[in-house]
C-alpha positions in Angstrom: 76.6 103.6 109.1 77.3 101.2 106.2 74.9 98.4 105.2 75.5 95.1 103.6 74.7 96.7 100.3 77.4 99.3 100.9 80.5 97.7 102.5 82.7 100.1 104.5 85.8 101.7 102.9 88.5 103.9 104.4 90.6 106.4 102.4 93.7 107.9 104.1 94.6 111.0 102.1 97.8 113.1 102.7 97.7 116.9 102.2 100.5 116.5 99.7 102.5 113.6 98.3 104.9 111.9 100.7 108.3 110.7 99.4 108.8 107.0 100.1 111.4 104.4 99.5 111.1 100.7 98.6 111.4 99.9 102.3 108.6 102.2 103.5 106.1 100.3 105.5 102.6 100.9 106.7 101.8 99.4 110.0 98.2 98.9 111.2 96.0 96.7 113.2 92.7 95.3 112.0 89.9 93.8 114.2 88.5 90.6 112.8 84.7 90.5 112.7 82.7 88.3 115.1 82.0 85.1 113.2 84.0 85.2 110.0 86.9 87.6 110.6 87.7 90.4 108.2 89.3 90.4 104.8 90.4 93.8 103.4 92.0 95.0 100.2 94.6 97.7 100.6 96.0 99.8 97.8 98.3 102.8 97.7 98.5 105.6 95.1 100.8 108.6 94.4 97.9 110.9 93.7 94.6 111.8 95.4 92.4 111.1 92.4 91.9 107.4 92.5 92.8 104.2 94.3 96.0 102.3 93.3 95.7 99.5 90.8 97.7 96.9 92.8 96.2 95.6 96.0 97.3 93.6 99.0 94.9 91.4 100.9 94.8 91.5 104.7 92.9 88.8 106.6 92.2 89.1 110.4 90.8 86.1 112.2 87.5 86.3 114.1 87.3 88.4 117.3 91.0 89.4 117.4 93.2 92.4 116.7 95.8 91.4 114.1 98.9 93.5 113.3 100.0 93.9 109.7 103.1 95.4 108.0 102.6 96.4 104.3 105.5 97.5 102.1 103.7 100.4 100.5 106.9 101.3 98.6 106.1 98.4 96.3 102.5 99.5 95.8 103.3 103.2 95.0 107.0 103.6 94.1 108.5 107.0 94.8 105.7 108.8 96.5 102.4 108.2 98.3 99.3 110.4 98.7 96.4 107.9 99.0 95.8 104.6 100.9 92.5 102.8 100.4 91.1 100.0 102.5 88.0 98.1 101.5 86.2 94.9 102.5 86.8 92.1 100.0 83.1 91.5 99.7 83.6 88.9 97.0 85.6 86.8 99.5 83.5 87.6 102.6 80.0 88.7 101.6 78.8 88.6 105.3 81.1 91.5 106.3 80.2 95.2 105.9 82.2 97.1 108.5 85.7 96.9 110.0 87.9 98.5 112.6 91.5 99.9 112.3 94.0 101.0 115.0 97.6 102.0 115.4 98.2 103.2 111.8 101.8 104.4 111.2 103.9 105.0 108.1 107.7 104.6 108.4 110.7 102.3 107.8 
């Protein structure tokens, strides 16, 4: 369990790099926290070693599942191996955990 001093993160790691195009999309749902909702930073990288440098911000309103479509081809052109999601604690210091569902990669 994460605490307020250690906000939750999720790393999705493929066994080997996946070839992707500019139109490749990541679809997912995020549950917004009770009182303030949830703000996440999502990055994608072609290698397993570290998170991508470019991020996309996802904001889910309180107490609701929200669907997102992210064009990961623009975050990691050519191939994809790693996707990171982390709470944007500088924007929402009250949050320290989040929930994901229906994660799919495709066109």
